C-alpha positions as CSV (number, residue, x, y, z in Angstrom):
1,X,12.9,12.4,2.7
2,X,13.8,9.5,0.4
3,X,15.4,7.6,3.2
4,X,12.3,8.1,5.4
5,X,10.1,6.8,2.6
6,X,12.4,3.8,2.0
7,X,12.4,3.0,5.7
8,X,8.6,3.1,5.9
9,X,8.2,1.0,2.8
10,X,10.7,-1.6,4.1
11,X,8.8,-1.8,7.4
12,X,5.6,-2.3,5.4
13,X,7.2,-5.1,3.5
14,X,8.4,-6.8,6.7
15,X,4.8,-6.6,8.1
16,X,3.4,-7.9,4.8
17,X,5.9,-10.8,4.8
18,X,5.0,-11.6,8.4
19,X,1.3,-11.5,7.4
20,X,2.1,-13.9,4.5
21,X,3.8,-16.3,6.9
22,X,0.9,-16.1,9.3
23,X,-1.5,-16.7,6.4
24,X,0.3,-19.8,5.2
25,X,0.8,-21.2,8.7
26,X,-2.8,-20.7,9.8
27,X,-4.1,-22.2,6.5
28,X,-1.9,-25.3,7.0
29,X,-3.1,-25.6,10.6
30,X,-6.7,-25.3,9.4
31,X,-6.2,-28.0,6.7
32,X,-4.6,-30.3,9.3
33,X,-7.5,-29.6,11.7
34,X,-10.1,-30.4,9.1
35,X,-8.4,-33.5,7.9
36,X,-7.6,-35.1,11.3
37,X,-10.4,-33.8,13.5
38,X,-13.2,-32.9,11.0
39,X,-13.6,-29.5,12.6
40,X,-12.4,-26.0,11.9
41,X,-11.7,-22.7,13.6
42,X,-14.9,-20.7,13.2
43,X,-13.3,-17.3,13.2
44,X,-10.4,-18.1,10.9
45,X,-12.2,-16.9,7.7
46,X,-12.6,-13.3,9.2
47,X,-9.0,-13.4,10.5
48,X,-7.6,-14.4,7.1
49,X,-9.6,-11.7,5.4
50,X,-8.0,-9.1,7.6
51,X,-4.5,-10.6,7.0
52,X,-5.0,-10.6,3.2
53,X,-6.0,-6.9,3.3
54,X,-2.9,-6.1,5.4
55,X,-0.6,-8.0,3.0
56,X,-2.1,-6.4,-0.1
57,X,-2.0,-2.8,1.0
58,X,1.3,-2.8,2.9
59,X,3.0,-4.8,0.2
60,X,1.8,-2.4,-2.4
61,X,3.6,0.5,-0.5
62,X,7.0,-0.8,-1.5
63,X,5.9,-1.1,-5.2
64,X,4.8,2.5,-5.2
65,X,7.9,3.7,-3.4
66,X,10.1,2.1,-6.0
67,X,7.9,3.2,-8.9
68,X,7.5,-0.4,-10.0
69,X,3.8,-0.3,-10.7
70,X,2.4,-0.7,-14.2
71,X,3.1,2.2,-16.5
72,X,2.2,2.6,-20.2
73,X,4.6,5.3,-21.4
74,X,4.5,5.0,-25.2
75,X,2.4,8.2,-25.6
76,X,4.4,10.2,-23.0
77,X,7.7,9.4,-24.7
78,X,6.5,11.1,-27.9
79,X,6.3,14.5,-26.2
80,X,9.1,17.1,-25.9
81,X,11.1,17.4,-22.6
82,X,9.1,20.5,-21.6
83,X,5.7,18.8,-22.2
84,X,7.0,15.7,-20.5
85,X,7.8,17.7,-17.3
86,X,4.3,19.3,-17.4
87,X,2.7,15.9,-17.7
88,X,4.8,14.7,-14.7
89,X,3.7,17.7,-12.6
90,X,0.0,17.1,-13.5
91,X,0.2,13.4,-12.9
92,X,2.0,13.7,-9.6
93,X,-0.3,16.6,-8.4
94,X,-3.4,14.5,-9.2
95,X,-1.9,11.5,-7.4
96,X,-1.2,13.7,-4.4
97,X,-4.7,15.1,-4.3
98,X,-6.2,11.6,-4.6
99,X,-3.8,10.3,-1.9
100,X,-4.8,13.1,0.5
101,X,-8.5,12.5,-0.1
102,X,-8.1,8.8,0.4
103,X,-6.0,9.3,3.6
104,X,-8.7,11.5,5.1
105,X,-11.5,9.1,4.0
106,X,-9.7,6.1,5.4
107,X,-8.9,7.8,8.7
108,X,-12.6,8.7,8.9
109,X,-13.6,5.1,8.2
110,X,-11.1,3.8,10.8
111,X,-12.5,6.1,13.4
112,X,-16.1,5.0,12.6
113,X,-14.9,1.4,12.6
114,X,-14.0,1.5,16.2
115,X,-17.7,1.4,17.1
116,X,-18.4,-1.8,15.0
117,X,-16.9,-5.2,15.3
118,X,-16.7,-8.3,13.2
119,X,-19.3,-11.0,13.8
120,X,-17.1,-14.0,14.9
121,X,-13.7,-12.5,15.7
122,X,-15.2,-9.5,17.4
123,X,-12.3,-7.3,16.2
124,X,-13.1,-3.7,15.4
125,X,-13.7,-2.9,11.8
126,X,-10.8,-0.5,12.1
127,X,-8.4,-3.4,11.4
128,X,-9.8,-3.5,7.9
129,X,-9.1,0.2,7.2
130,X,-5.8,0.8,8.9
131,X,-3.6,-0.7,6.2
132,X,-5.2,1.7,3.7
133,X,-4.5,4.6,6.1
134,X,-0.8,3.5,6.3
135,X,-0.5,3.1,2.5
136,X,-2.1,6.4,1.7
137,X,0.2,8.2,4.2
138,X,3.1,6.6,2.4
139,X,1.8,7.5,-1.1
140,X,1.2,11.1,0.1
141,X,4.8,11.4,1.2
142,X,6.0,9.8,-2.0
143,X,4.0,12.3,-4.1
144,X,5.4,15.3,-2.2
145,X,8.9,13.9,-2.6
146,X,8.2,13.4,-6.4
147,X,7.0,17.0,-6.8
148,X,10.2,18.3,-5.1
149,X,12.4,16.0,-7.3
150,X,10.6,16.9,-10.5
151,X,11.1,20.6,-9.7
152,X,14.8,20.0,-9.2
153,X,14.9,18.0,-12.5
154,X,16.1,14.9,-10.7
155,X,13.2,12.6,-11.4
156,X,11.4,10.9,-14.3
157,X,8.3,9.3,-12.8
158,X,7.8,7.2,-15.9
159,X,10.8,4.9,-15.2
160,X,11.5,2.5,-12.4
161,X,13.6,3.8,-9.5
162,X,17.2,2.6,-10.0
163,X,19.2,1.1,-7.2
164,X,21.1,3.8,-5.4
165,X,18.9,6.6,-6.8
166,X,18.2,9.3,-4.3
């Protein structure tokens, strides 16, 4: 399961990097257009908003997969190993519940977004919600994998995933 999660996270990073390249390229093009022709692309603002959302949510998937998000562990480190394991179970279970709820909610929003479109670009609102769907599916898989690894005693969720760690 870890390999699947890593592959999905890597695909998300590639899409996010492509989005970043598109963002930079279109911004440079827009600046050149405004400077030389005194005109701009009217739908570009909506398009860049969509691209920024995709970059943010898909880029965050790799951070979650590698457990590199912000953690404040000074209190947890003061507990015994047994209490530490209980805290990891509670934390991961709550994250799993939240991820499932957000997945269902974002899928619902995506379906409803098919009937509405943006003003200038006329793209369905679904394009705003899809990256959240993708991220929450990845987070759900990660939390399921974390629960399995915690049960086996192979995981401490309060430290960053090391290179080569399964």
